[in-house]
PQR file of N, CA, C, O and H, with PARSE charges and radii, in Angstrom:
ATOM      1  N   MET A   1       0.820  -1.197   0.000 -0.4000 1.5000
ATOM      2  CA  MET A   1       0.000   0.000   0.000 -0.0000 2.0000
ATOM      3  C   MET A   1       0.863   1.260   0.000  0.5500 1.7000
ATOM      4  O   MET A   1       0.488   2.262  -0.608 -0.5500 1.4000
ATOM      5  N   ALA A   2       1.996   1.222   0.664 -0.4000 1.5000
ATOM      6  CA  ALA A   2       2.870   2.391   0.737 -0.0000 2.0000
ATOM      7  C   ALA A   2       3.435   2.737  -0.643  0.5500 1.7000
ATOM      8  O   ALA A   2       3.599   3.913  -0.968 -0.5500 1.4000
ATOM      9  H   ALA A   2       2.301   0.408   1.157  0.4000 1.0000
ATOM     10  N   GLU A   3       3.732   1.718  -1.453 -0.4000 1.5000
ATOM     11  CA  GLU A   3       4.258   1.982  -2.792 -0.0000 2.0000
ATOM     12  C   GLU A   3       3.223   2.680  -3.661  0.5500 1.7000
ATOM     13  O   GLU A   3       3.566   3.543  -4.469 -0.5500 1.4000
ATOM     14  H   GLU A   3       3.598   0.763  -1.188  0.4000 1.0000
ATOM     15  N   LYS A   4       1.964   2.311  -3.499 -0.4000 1.5000
ATOM     16  CA  LYS A   4       0.891   2.917  -4.278 -0.0000 2.0000
ATOM     17  C   LYS A   4       0.758   4.399  -3.930  0.5500 1.7000
ATOM     18  O   LYS A   4       0.588   5.233  -4.819 -0.5500 1.4000
ATOM     19  H   LYS A   4       1.685   1.609  -2.843  0.4000 1.0000
ATOM     20  N   GLU A   5       0.836   4.724  -2.649 -0.4000 1.5000
ATOM     21  CA  GLU A   5       0.751   6.128  -2.219 -0.0000 2.0000
ATOM     22  C   GLU A   5       1.950   6.921  -2.729  0.5500 1.7000
ATOM     23  O   GLU A   5       1.813   8.089  -3.095 -0.5500 1.4000
ATOM     24  H   GLU A   5       0.974   4.046  -1.927  0.4000 1.0000
ATOM     25  N   LYS A   6       3.120   6.294  -2.754 -0.4000 1.5000
ATOM     26  CA  LYS A   6       4.322   6.968  -3.237 -0.0000 2.0000
ATOM     27  C   LYS A   6       4.191   7.303  -4.724  0.5500 1.7000
ATOM     28  O   LYS A   6       4.601   8.383  -5.150 -0.5500 1.4000
ATOM     29  H   LYS A   6       3.231   5.346  -2.457  0.4000 1.0000
ATOM     30  N   LYS A   7       3.618   6.379  -5.527 -0.4000 1.5000
ATOM     31  CA  LYS A   7       3.420   6.621  -6.948 -0.0000 2.0000
ATOM     32  C   LYS A   7       2.435   7.755  -7.172  0.5500 1.7000
ATOM     33  O   LYS A   7       2.627   8.569  -8.074 -0.5500 1.4000
ATOM     34  H   LYS A   7       3.284   5.502  -5.181  0.4000 1.0000
ATOM     35  N   VAL A   8       1.382   7.821  -6.364 -0.4000 1.5000
ATOM     36  CA  VAL A   8       0.386   8.886  -6.498 -0.0000 2.0000
ATOM     37  C   VAL A   8       1.022  10.228  -6.188  0.5500 1.7000
ATOM     38  O   VAL A   8       0.772  11.204  -6.896 -0.5500 1.4000
ATOM     39  H   VAL A   8       1.226   7.160  -5.631  0.4000 1.0000
ATOM     40  N   ARG A   9       1.838  10.299  -5.145 -0.4000 1.5000
ATOM     41  CA  ARG A   9       2.505  11.550  -4.785 -0.0000 2.0000
ATOM     42  C   ARG A   9       3.446  12.010  -5.902  0.5500 1.7000
ATOM     43  O   ARG A   9       3.480  13.196  -6.231 -0.5500 1.4000
ATOM     44  H   ARG A   9       2.041   9.507  -4.570  0.4000 1.0000
ATOM     45  N   ASN A  10       4.197  11.094  -6.480 -0.4000 1.5000
ATOM     46  CA  ASN A  10       5.122  11.457  -7.556 -0.0000 2.0000
ATOM     47  C   ASN A  10       4.368  11.980  -8.768  0.5500 1.7000
ATOM     48  O   ASN A  10       4.809  12.942  -9.398 -0.5500 1.4000
ATOM     49  H   ASN A  10       4.170  10.131  -6.213  0.4000 1.0000
ATOM     50  N   SER A  11       3.232  11.361  -9.108 -0.4000 1.5000
ATOM     51  CA  SER A  11       2.492  11.822 -10.277 -0.0000 2.0000
ATOM     52  C   SER A  11       1.818  13.163 -10.001  0.5500 1.7000
ATOM     53  O   SER A  11       1.660  13.971 -10.916 -0.5500 1.4000
ATOM     54  H   SER A  11       2.874  10.580  -8.596  0.4000 1.0000
ATOM     55  N   GLU A  12       1.422  13.410  -8.762 -0.4000 1.5000
ATOM     56  CA  GLU A  12       0.815  14.699  -8.423 -0.0000 2.0000
ATOM     57  C   GLU A  12       1.853  15.825  -8.477  0.5500 1.7000
ATOM     58  O   GLU A  12       1.532  16.948  -8.865 -0.5500 1.4000
ATOM     59  H   GLU A  12       1.551  12.754  -8.018  0.4000 1.0000
ATOM     60  N   ASN A  13       3.068  15.531  -8.096 -0.4000 1.5000
ATOM     61  CA  ASN A  13       4.113  16.553  -8.048 -0.0000 2.0000
ATOM     62  C   ASN A  13       4.821  16.745  -9.382  0.5500 1.7000
ATOM     63  O   ASN A  13       5.631  17.662  -9.522 -0.5500 1.4000
ATOM     64  H   ASN A  13       3.329  14.619  -7.780  0.4000 1.0000
ATOM     65  N   ALA A  14       4.532  15.903 -10.354 -0.4000 1.5000
ATOM     66  CA  ALA A  14       5.229  15.996 -11.635 -0.0000 2.0000
ATOM     67  C   ALA A  14       4.937  17.325 -12.320  0.5500 1.7000
ATOM     68  O   ALA A  14       5.847  17.937 -12.881 -0.5500 1.4000
ATOM     69  H   ALA A  14       3.874  15.158 -10.240  0.4000 1.0000
ATOM     70  N   VAL A  15       3.709  17.775 -12.288 -0.4000 1.5000
ATOM     71  CA  VAL A  15       3.352  19.035 -12.932 -0.0000 2.0000
ATOM     72  C   VAL A  15       3.989  20.201 -12.187  0.5500 1.7000
ATOM     73  O   VAL A  15       4.532  21.114 -12.808 -0.5500 1.4000
ATOM     74  H   VAL A  15       2.970  17.278 -11.832  0.4000 1.0000
ATOM     75  N   GLN A  16       3.927  20.175 -10.882 -0.4000 1.5000
ATOM     76  CA  GLN A  16       4.542  21.238 -10.088 -0.0000 2.0000
ATOM     77  C   GLN A  16       6.048  21.280 -10.323  0.5500 1.7000
ATOM     78  O   GLN A  16       6.630  22.355 -10.468 -0.5500 1.4000
ATOM     79  H   GLN A  16       3.486  19.433 -10.377  0.4000 1.0000
ATOM     80  N   ARG A  17       6.677  20.104 -10.359 -0.4000 1.5000
ATOM     81  CA  ARG A  17       8.122  20.034 -10.580 -0.0000 2.0000
ATOM     82  C   ARG A  17       8.468  20.570 -11.972  0.5500 1.7000
ATOM     83  O   ARG A  17       9.465  21.274 -12.134 -0.5500 1.4000
ATOM     84  H   ARG A  17       6.205  19.230 -10.241  0.4000 1.0000
ATOM     85  N   TYR A  18       7.647  20.240 -12.978 -0.4000 1.5000
ATOM     86  CA  TYR A  18       7.880  20.722 -14.335 -0.0000 2.0000
ATOM     87  C   TYR A  18       7.879  22.246 -14.376  0.5500 1.7000
ATOM     88  O   TYR A  18       8.792  22.851 -14.937 -0.5500 1.4000
ATOM     89  H   TYR A  18       6.837  19.669 -12.846  0.4000 1.0000
ATOM     90  N   PHE A  19       6.862  22.867 -13.788 -0.4000 1.5000
ATOM     91  CA  PHE A  19       6.782  24.326 -13.813 -0.0000 2.0000
ATOM     92  C   PHE A  19       7.893  24.973 -12.986  0.5500 1.7000
ATOM     93  O   PHE A  19       8.416  26.020 -13.367 -0.5500 1.4000
ATOM     94  H   PHE A  19       6.120  22.375 -13.333  0.4000 1.0000
ATOM     95  N   ARG A  20       8.250  24.369 -11.877 -0.4000 1.5000
ATOM     96  CA  ARG A  20       9.333  24.908 -11.055 -0.0000 2.0000
ATOM     97  C   ARG A  20      10.661  24.845 -11.812  0.5500 1.7000
ATOM     98  O   ARG A  20      11.420  25.814 -11.815 -0.5500 1.4000
ATOM     99  H   ARG A  20       7.825  23.519 -11.568  0.4000 1.0000
ATOM    100  N   GLU A  21      10.943  23.711 -12.451 -0.4000 1.5000
ATOM    101  CA  GLU A  21      12.192  23.575 -13.205 -0.0000 2.0000
ATOM    102  C   GLU A  21      12.202  24.481 -14.430  0.5500 1.7000
ATOM    103  O   GLU A  21      13.242  25.041 -14.780 -0.5500 1.4000
ATOM    104  H   GLU A  21      10.326  22.923 -12.448  0.4000 1.0000
ATOM    105  N   THR A  22      11.048  24.629 -15.085 -0.4000 1.5000
ATOM    106  CA  THR A  22      10.965  25.495 -16.262 -0.0000 2.0000
ATOM    107  C   THR A  22      11.220  26.944 -15.887  0.5500 1.7000
ATOM    108  O   THR A  22      11.975  27.636 -16.570 -0.5500 1.4000
ATOM    109  H   THR A  22      10.204  24.175 -14.801  0.4000 1.0000
ATOM    110  N   SER A  23      10.607  27.407 -14.821 -0.4000 1.5000
ATOM    111  CA  SER A  23      10.827  28.797 -14.406 -0.0000 2.0000
ATOM    112  C   SER A  23      12.286  29.002 -13.985  0.5500 1.7000
ATOM    113  O   SER A  23      12.849  30.074 -14.208 -0.5500 1.4000
ATOM    114  H   SER A  23       9.994  26.845 -14.266  0.4000 1.0000
ATOM    115  N   GLY A  24      12.884  28.005 -13.392 -0.4000 1.5000
ATOM    116  CA  GLY A  24      14.302  28.094 -13.023 -0.0000 2.0000
ATOM    117  C   GLY A  24      15.197  28.199 -14.248  0.5500 1.7000
ATOM    118  O   GLY A  24      16.165  28.959 -14.246 -0.5500 1.4000
ATOM    119  H   GLY A  24      12.427  27.134 -13.211  0.4000 1.0000
ATOM    120  N   GLU A  25      14.882  27.444 -15.293 -0.4000 1.5000
ATOM    121  CA  GLU A  25      15.674  27.515 -16.523 -0.0000 2.0000
ATOM    122  C   GLU A  25      15.471  28.851 -17.231  0.5500 1.7000
ATOM    123  O   GLU A  25      16.417  29.396 -17.801 -0.5500 1.4000
ATOM    124  H   GLU A  25      14.095  26.826 -15.295  0.4000 1.0000
ATOM    125  N   LEU A  26      14.254  29.385 -17.201 -0.4000 1.5000
ATOM    126  CA  LEU A  26      13.993  30.664 -17.866 -0.0000 2.0000
ATOM    127  C   LEU A  26      14.733  31.812 -17.185  0.5500 1.7000
ATOM    128  O   LEU A  26      15.033  32.816 -17.831 -0.5500 1.4000
ATOM    129  H   LEU A  26      13.486  28.943 -16.738  0.4000 1.0000
ATOM    130  N   ARG A  27      15.033  31.682 -15.893 -0.4000 1.5000
ATOM    131  CA  ARG A  27      15.809  32.722 -15.204 -0.0000 2.0000
ATOM    132  C   ARG A  27      17.257  32.744 -15.686  0.5500 1.7000
ATOM    133  O   ARG A  27      17.932  33.769 -15.594 -0.5500 1.4000
ATOM    134  H   ARG A  27      14.790  30.866 -15.368  0.4000 1.0000
ATOM    135  N   LYS A  28      17.732  31.599 -16.205 -0.4000 1.5000
ATOM    136  CA  LYS A  28      19.118  31.503 -16.668 -0.0000 2.0000
ATOM    137  C   LYS A  28      19.292  32.034 -18.091  0.5500 1.7000
ATOM    138  O   LYS A  28      20.421  32.234 -18.539 -0.5500 1.4000
ATOM    139  H   LYS A  28      17.183  30.766 -16.280  0.4000 1.0000
ATOM    140  N   VAL A  29      18.197  32.263 -18.802 -0.4000 1.5000
ATOM    141  CA  VAL A  29      18.282  32.686 -20.204 -0.0000 2.0000
ATOM    142  C   VAL A  29      18.861  34.089 -20.300  0.5500 1.7000
ATOM    143  O   VAL A  29      18.504  34.973 -19.521 -0.5500 1.4000
ATOM    144  H   VAL A  29      17.280  32.101 -18.438  0.4000 1.0000
ATOM    145  N   ASN A  30      19.746  34.283 -21.250 -0.4000 1.5000
ATOM    146  CA  ASN A  30      20.333  35.594 -21.504 -0.0000 2.0000
ATOM    147  C   ASN A  30      19.463  36.290 -22.554  0.5500 1.7000
ATOM    148  O   ASN A  30      19.686  36.115 -23.752 -0.5500 1.4000
ATOM    149  H   ASN A  30      20.035  33.564 -21.883  0.4000 1.0000
ATOM    150  N   TRP A  31      18.483  37.072 -22.120 -0.4000 1.5000
ATOM    151  CA  TRP A  31      17.547  37.722 -23.020 -0.0000 2.0000
ATOM    152  C   TRP A  31      18.230  38.886 -23.736  0.5500 1.7000
ATOM    153  O   TRP A  31      19.039  39.592 -23.134 -0.5500 1.4000
ATOM    154  H   TRP A  31      18.302  37.215 -21.147  0.4000 1.0000
ATOM    155  N   PRO A  32      17.910  39.096 -25.029 -0.5600 1.5000
ATOM    156  CA  PRO A  32      18.541  40.202 -25.767  0.2800 2.0000
ATOM    157  C   PRO A  32      18.003  41.552 -25.295  0.5500 1.7000
ATOM    158  O   PRO A  32      16.889  41.650 -24.779 -0.5500 1.4000
ATOM    159  N   THR A  33      18.815  42.583 -25.482 -0.4000 1.5000
ATOM    160  CA  THR A  33      18.354  43.933 -25.164 -0.0000 2.0000
ATOM    161  C   THR A  33      17.385  44.376 -26.258  0.5500 1.7000
ATOM    162  O   THR A  33      17.294  43.740 -27.309 -0.5500 1.4000
ATOM    163  H   THR A  33      19.720  42.503 -25.900  0.4000 1.0000
ATOM    164  N   TRP A  34      16.657  45.476 -26.005 -0.4000 1.5000
ATOM    165  CA  TRP A  34      15.673  45.952 -26.973 -0.0000 2.0000
ATOM    166  C   TRP A  34      16.323  46.334 -28.313  0.5500 1.7000
ATOM    167  O   TRP A  34      15.798  45.952 -29.359 -0.5500 1.4000
ATOM    168  H   TRP A  34      16.731  45.992 -25.152  0.4000 1.0000
ATOM    169  N   PRO A  35      17.435  47.066 -28.321 -0.5600 1.5000
ATOM    170  CA  PRO A  35      18.079  47.372 -29.610  0.2800 2.0000
ATOM    171  C   PRO A  35      18.547  46.105 -30.354  0.5500 1.7000
ATOM    172  O   PRO A  35      18.444  46.017 -31.577 -0.5500 1.4000
ATOM    173  N   GLU A  36      19.055  45.139 -29.596 -0.4000 1.5000
ATOM    174  CA  GLU A  36      19.483  43.882 -30.193 -0.0000 2.0000
ATOM    175  C   GLU A  36      18.296  43.147 -30.810  0.5500 1.7000
ATOM    176  O   GLU A  36      18.406  42.603 -31.908 -0.5500 1.4000
ATOM    177  H   GLU A  36      19.139  45.210 -28.602  0.4000 1.0000
ATOM    178  N   ALA A  37      17.174  43.129 -30.116 -0.4000 1.5000
ATOM    179  CA  ALA A  37      15.977  42.446 -30.610 -0.0000 2.0000
ATOM    180  C   ALA A  37      15.461  43.119 -31.876  0.5500 1.7000
ATOM    181  O   ALA A  37      15.053  42.438 -32.817 -0.5500 1.4000
ATOM    182  H   ALA A  37      17.084  43.570 -29.223  0.4000 1.0000
ATOM    183  N   LYS A  38      15.476  44.448 -31.908 -0.4000 1.5000
ATOM    184  CA  LYS A  38      15.026  45.165 -33.114 -0.0000 2.0000
ATOM    185  C   LYS A  38      15.947  44.869 -34.289  0.5500 1.7000
ATOM    186  O   LYS A  38      15.478  44.645 -35.405 -0.5500 1.4000
ATOM    187  H   LYS A  38      15.807  45.001 -31.144  0.4000 1.0000
ATOM    188  N   ARG A  39      17.255  44.866 -34.046 -0.4000 1.5000
ATOM    189  CA  ARG A  39      18.217  44.599 -35.119 -0.0000 2.0000
ATOM    190  C   ARG A  39      18.051  43.180 -35.653  0.5500 1.7000
ATOM    191  O   ARG A  39      18.050  42.972 -36.866 -0.5500 1.4000
ATOM    192  H   ARG A  39      17.636  45.048 -33.139  0.4000 1.0000
ATOM    193  N   LEU A  40      17.914  42.218 -34.771 -0.4000 1.5000
ATOM    194  CA  LEU A  40      17.762  40.833 -35.201 -0.0000 2.0000
ATOM    195  C   LEU A  40      16.428  40.612 -35.913  0.5500 1.7000
ATOM    196  O   LEU A  40      16.354  39.816 -36.850 -0.5500 1.4000
ATOM    197  H   LEU A  40      17.916  42.387 -33.785  0.4000 1.0000
ATOM    198  N   THR A  41      15.375  41.309 -35.480 -0.4000 1.5000
ATOM    199  CA  THR A  41      14.082  41.207 -36.158 -0.0000 2.0000
ATOM    200  C   THR A  41      14.187  41.750 -37.577  0.5500 1.7000
ATOM    201  O   THR A  41      13.657  41.155 -38.515 -0.5500 1.4000
ATOM    202  H   THR A  41      15.436  41.955 -34.719  0.4000 1.0000
ATOM    203  N   GLY A  42      14.867  42.875 -37.730 -0.4000 1.5000
ATOM    204  CA  GLY A  42      15.088  43.433 -39.063 -0.0000 2.0000
ATOM    205  C   GLY A  42      15.873  42.484 -39.950  0.5500 1.7000
ATOM    206  O   GLY A  42      15.571  42.344 -41.135 -0.5500 1.4000
ATOM    207  H   GLY A  42      15.298  43.358 -36.968  0.4000 1.0000
ATOM    208  N   LEU A  43      16.878  41.832 -39.385 -0.4000 1.5000
ATOM    209  CA  LEU A  43      17.683  40.881 -40.134 -0.0000 2.0000
ATOM    210  C   LEU A  43      16.837  39.698 -40.599  0.5500 1.7000
ATOM    211  O   LEU A  43      16.953  39.256 -41.742 -0.5500 1.4000
ATOM    212  H   LEU A  43      17.123  41.945 -38.422  0.4000 1.0000
ATOM    213  N   VAL A  44      15.995  39.193 -39.716 -0.4000 1.5000
ATOM    214  CA  VAL A  44      15.114  38.075 -40.076 -0.0000 2.0000
ATOM    215  C   VAL A  44      14.166  38.480 -41.196  0.5500 1.7000
ATOM    216  O   VAL A  44      13.959  37.717 -42.140 -0.5500 1.4000
ATOM    217  H   VAL A  44      15.901  39.551 -38.787  0.4000 1.0000
ATOM    218  N   LEU A  45      13.588  39.677 -41.100 -0.4000 1.5000
ATOM    219  CA  LEU A  45      12.671  40.145 -42.143 -0.0000 2.0000
ATOM    220  C   LEU A  45      13.398  40.305 -43.479  0.5500 1.7000
ATOM    221  O   LEU A  45      12.846  39.968 -44.526 -0.5500 1.4000
ATOM    222  H   LEU A  45      13.756  40.296 -40.333  0.4000 1.0000
ATOM    223  N   LEU A  46      14.621  40.811 -43.450 -0.4000 1.5000
ATOM    224  CA  LEU A  46      15.403  40.970 -44.677 -0.0000 2.0000
ATOM    225  C   LEU A  46      15.695  39.615 -45.316  0.5500 1.7000
ATOM    226  O   LEU A  46      15.536  39.457 -46.526 -0.5500 1.4000
ATOM    227  H   LEU A  46      15.069  41.085 -42.599  0.4000 1.0000
ATOM    228  N   VAL A  47      16.114  38.650 -44.528 -0.4000 1.5000
ATOM    229  CA  VAL A  47      16.405  37.318 -45.051 -0.0000 2.0000
ATOM    230  C   VAL A  47      15.140  36.681 -45.620  0.5500 1.7000
ATOM    231  O   VAL A  47      15.181  36.032 -46.665 -0.5500 1.4000
ATOM    232  H   VAL A  47      16.243  38.778 -43.544  0.4000 1.0000
ATOM    233  N   MET A  48      14.008  36.869 -44.922 -0.4000 1.5000
ATOM    234  CA  MET A  48      12.742  36.332 -45.435 -0.0000 2.0000
ATOM    235  C   MET A  48      12.396  36.957 -46.782  0.5500 1.7000
ATOM    236  O   MET A  48      11.932  36.256 -47.681 -0.5500 1.4000
ATOM    237  H   MET A  48      13.975  37.396 -44.072  0.4000 1.0000
ATOM    238  N   LEU A  49      12.609  38.236 -46.936 -0.4000 1.5000
ATOM    239  CA  LEU A  49      12.327  38.921 -48.189 -0.0000 2.0000
ATOM    240  C   LEU A  49      13.222  38.392 -49.316  0.5500 1.7000
ATOM    241  O   LEU A  49      12.746  38.130 -50.420 -0.5500 1.4000
ATOM    242  H   LEU A  49      12.987  38.806 -46.206  0.4000 1.0000
ATOM    243  N   ILE A  50      14.501  38.239 -49.034 -0.4000 1.5000
ATOM    244  CA  ILE A  50      15.442  37.738 -50.040 -0.0000 2.0000
ATOM    245  C   ILE A  50      15.077  36.313 -50.459  0.5500 1.7000
ATOM    246  O   ILE A  50      15.051  36.004 -51.650 -0.5500 1.4000
ATOM    247  H   ILE A  50      14.887  38.452 -48.137  0.4000 1.0000
ATOM    248  N   VAL A  51      14.798  35.458 -49.498 -0.4000 1.5000
ATOM    249  CA  VAL A  51      14.431  34.074 -49.814 -0.0000 2.0000
ATOM    250  C   VAL A  51      13.110  34.034 -50.576  0.5500 1.7000
ATOM    251  O   VAL A  51      12.952  33.235 -51.499 -0.5500 1.4000
ATOM    252  H   VAL A  51      14.818  35.710 -48.530  0.4000 1.0000
ATOM    253  N   GLY A  52      12.155  34.892 -50.195 -0.4000 1.5000
ATOM    254  CA  GLY A  52      10.876  34.945 -50.895 -0.0000 2.0000
ATOM    255  C   GLY A  52      11.031  35.359 -52.345  0.5500 1.7000
ATOM    256  O   GLY A  52      10.413  34.767 -53.229 -0.5500 1.4000
ATOM    257  H   GLY A  52      12.283  35.540 -49.444  0.4000 1.0000
ATOM    258  N   VAL A  53      11.851  36.368 -52.599 -0.4000 1.5000
ATOM    259  CA  VAL A  53      12.097  36.811 -53.979 -0.0000 2.0000
ATOM    260  C   VAL A  53      12.807  35.711 -54.766  0.5500 1.7000
ATOM    261  O   VAL A  53      12.474  35.464 -55.925 -0.5500 1.4000
ATOM    262  H   VAL A  53      12.353  36.849 -51.880  0.4000 1.0000
ATOM    263  N   PHE A  54      13.771  35.058 -54.148 -0.4000 1.5000
ATOM    264  CA  PHE A  54      14.481  33.963 -54.808 -0.0000 2.0000
ATOM    265  C   PHE A  54      13.523  32.834 -55.186  0.5500 1.7000
ATOM    266  O   PHE A  54      13.555  32.342 -56.314 -0.5500 1.4000
ATOM    267  H   PHE A  54      14.042  35.259 -53.207  0.4000 1.0000
ATOM    268  N   LEU A  55      12.673  32.424 -54.245 -0.4000 1.5000
ATOM    269  CA  LEU A  55      11.731  31.338 -54.520 -0.0000 2.0000
ATOM    270  C   LEU A  55      10.690  31.746 -55.562  0.5500 1.7000
ATOM    271  O   LEU A  55      10.280  30.923 -56.381 -0.5500 1.4000
ATOM    272  H   LEU A  55      12.647  32.823 -53.328  0.4000 1.0000
ATOM    273  N   ALA A  56      10.262  33.007 -55.537 -0.4000 1.5000
ATOM    274  CA  ALA A  56       9.327  33.484 -56.555 -0.0000 2.0000
ATOM    275  C   ALA A  56       9.973  33.426 -57.923  0.5500 1.7000
ATOM    276  O   ALA A  56       9.321  33.048 -58.896 -0.5500 1.4000
ATOM    277  H   ALA A  56      10.596  33.675 -54.872  0.4000 1.0000
ATOM    278  N   GLY A  57      11.236  33.791 -58.020 -0.4000 1.5000
ATOM    279  CA  GLY A  57      11.959  33.715 -59.284 -0.0000 2.0000
ATOM    280  C   GLY A  57      12.082  32.285 -59.787  0.5500 1.7000
ATOM    281  O   GLY A  57      11.863  32.017 -60.968 -0.5500 1.4000
ATOM    282  H   GLY A  57      11.766  34.098 -57.229  0.4000 1.0000
ATOM    283  N   ILE A  58      12.428  31.375 -58.900 -0.4000 1.5000
ATOM    284  CA  ILE A  58      12.523  29.955 -59.267 -0.0000 2.0000
ATOM    285  C   ILE A  58      11.161  29.451 -59.738  0.5500 1.7000
ATOM    286  O   ILE A  58      11.081  28.722 -60.726 -0.5500 1.4000
ATOM    287  H   ILE A  58      12.605  31.593 -57.940  0.4000 1.0000
ATOM    288  N   ASP A  59      10.094  29.832 -59.043 -0.4000 1.5000
ATOM    289  CA  ASP A  59       8.740  29.421 -59.409 -0.0000 2.0000
ATOM    290  C   ASP A  59       8.379  29.955 -60.799  0.5500 1.7000
ATOM    291  O   ASP A  59       7.852  29.217 -61.632 -0.5500 1.4000
ATOM    292  H   ASP A  59      10.159  30.425 -58.241  0.4000 1.0000
ATOM    293  N   TYR A  60       8.659  31.219 -61.045 -0.4000 1.5000
ATOM    294  CA  TYR A  60       8.341  31.830 -62.343 -0.0000 2.0000
ATOM    295  C   TYR A  60       9.123  31.157 -63.472  0.5500 1.7000
ATOM    296  O   TYR A  60       8.562  30.825 -64.516 -0.5500 1.4000
ATOM    297  H   TYR A  60       9.087  31.819 -60.369  0.4000 1.0000
ATOM    298  N   LEU A  61      10.428  30.958 -63.248 -0.4000 1.5000
ATOM    299  CA  LEU A  61      11.259  30.341 -64.289 -0.0000 2.0000
ATOM    300  C   LEU A  61      10.852  28.892 -64.563  0.5500 1.7000
ATOM    301  O   LEU A  61      10.807  28.465 -65.716 -0.5500 1.4000
ATOM    302  H   LEU A  61      10.884  31.227 -62.400  0.4000 1.0000
ATOM    303  N   SER A  62      10.558  28.141 -63.507 -0.4000 1.5000
ATOM    304  CA  SER A  62      10.148  26.745 -63.726 -0.0000 2.0000
ATOM    305  C   SER A  62       8.797  26.691 -64.429  0.5500 1.7000
ATOM    306  O   SER A  62       8.584  25.825 -65.277 -0.5500 1.4000
ATOM    307  H   SER A  62      10.594  28.488 -62.570  0.4000 1.0000
ATOM    308  N   GLY A  63       7.877  27.599 -64.093 -0.4000 1.5000
ATOM    309  CA  GLY A  63       6.587  27.652 -64.786 -0.0000 2.0000
ATOM    310  C   GLY A  63       6.759  28.014 -66.249  0.5500 1.7000
ATOM    311  O   GLY A  63       6.108  27.424 -67.112 -0.5500 1.4000
ATOM    312  H   GLY A  63       8.050  28.303 -63.404  0.4000 1.0000
ATOM    313  N   ALA A  64       7.638  28.988 -66.546 -0.4000 1.5000
ATOM    314  CA  ALA A  64       7.893  29.379 -67.926 -0.0000 2.0000
ATOM    315  C   ALA A  64       8.536  28.234 -68.700  0.5500 1.7000
ATOM    316  O   ALA A  64       8.206  28.022 -69.867 -0.5500 1.4000
ATOM    317  H   ALA A  64       8.167  29.467 -65.845  0.4000 1.0000
ATOM    318  N   LEU A  65       9.440  27.498 -68.077 -0.4000 1.5000
ATOM    319  CA  LEU A  65      10.080  26.369 -68.722 -0.0000 2.0000
ATOM    320  C   LEU A  65       9.066  25.273 -69.041  0.5500 1.7000
ATOM    321  O   LEU A  65       9.084  24.708 -70.135 -0.5500 1.4000
ATOM    322  H   LEU A  65       9.707  27.671 -67.129  0.4000 1.0000
ATOM    323  N   ILE A  66       8.201  24.979 -68.110 -0.4000 1.5000
ATOM    324  CA  ILE A  66       7.183  23.947 -68.340 -0.0000 2.0000
ATOM    325  C   ILE A  66       6.246  24.385 -69.464  0.5500 1.7000
ATOM    326  O   ILE A  66       5.896  23.584 -70.330 -0.5500 1.4000
ATOM    327  H   ILE A  66       8.186  25.437 -67.222  0.4000 1.0000
ATOM    328  N   ASN A  67       5.840  25.657 -69.452 -0.4000 1.5000
ATOM    329  CA  ASN A  67       4.984  26.166 -70.528 -0.0000 2.0000
ATOM    330  C   ASN A  67       5.694  26.082 -71.875  0.5500 1.7000
ATOM    331  O   ASN A  67       5.060  25.757 -72.878 -0.5500 1.4000
ATOM    332  H   ASN A  67       6.125  26.308 -68.749  0.4000 1.0000
ATOM    333  N   PHE A  68       6.976  26.360 -71.921 -0.4000 1.5000
ATOM    334  CA  PHE A  68       7.746  26.290 -73.166 -0.0000 2.0000
ATOM    335  C   PHE A  68       7.832  24.848 -73.668  0.5500 1.7000
ATOM    336  O   PHE A  68       7.659  24.584 -74.858 -0.5500 1.4000
ATOM    337  H   PHE A  68       7.492  26.624 -71.105  0.4000 1.0000
ATOM    338  N   VAL A  69       8.107  23.903 -72.732 -0.4000 1.5000
ATOM    339  CA  VAL A  69       8.238  22.495 -73.109 -0.0000 2.0000
ATOM    340  C   VAL A  69       6.911  21.941 -73.603  0.5500 1.7000
ATOM    341  O   VAL A  69       6.873  21.181 -74.571 -0.5500 1.4000
ATOM    342  H   VAL A  69       8.248  24.117 -71.765  0.4000 1.0000
ATOM    343  N   LEU A  70       5.821  22.317 -72.940 -0.4000 1.5000
ATOM    344  CA  LEU A  70       4.501  21.804 -73.326 -0.0000 2.0000
ATOM    345  C   LEU A  70       3.915  22.573 -74.498  0.5500 1.7000
ATOM    346  O   LEU A  70       2.911  22.147 -75.069 -0.5500 1.4000
ATOM    347  H   LEU A  70       5.851  22.934 -72.154  0.4000 1.0000
ATOM    348  N   GLY A  71       4.503  23.665 -74.859 -0.4000 1.5000
ATOM    349  CA  GLY A  71       4.022  24.469 -75.995 -0.0000 2.0000
ATOM    350  C   GLY A  71       2.743  25.224 -75.701  0.5500 1.7000
ATOM    351  O   GLY A  71       1.923  25.426 -76.597 -0.5500 1.4000
ATOM    352  H   GLY A  71       5.318  24.011 -74.395  0.4000 1.0000
ATOM    353  N   ILE A  72       2.565  25.635 -74.486 -0.4000 1.5000
ATOM    354  CA  ILE A  72       1.350  26.379 -74.094 -0.0000 2.0000
ATOM    355  C   ILE A  72       1.556  27.855 -74.309  0.5500 1.7000
ATOM    356  O   ILE A  72       0.655  28.650 -74.041 -0.5500 1.4000
ATOM    357  H   ILE A  72       3.232  25.471 -73.759  0.4000 1.0000
TER
END
């Protein structure tokens, strides 16, 4: 009977332990400063724009090639 109670206690505390450990890990995170976050956000947006234009170009060229091959 004691083992059964021990298992119940461990399962009840698992959620509490998860949140306690998670909050402890989040305190260790080195968060970026506001200027750093703005700069990195701009960089991400720029890279997304470049990749989007590149993929649009590939899409257009492959569509034109298929149309040329099929004679459409």
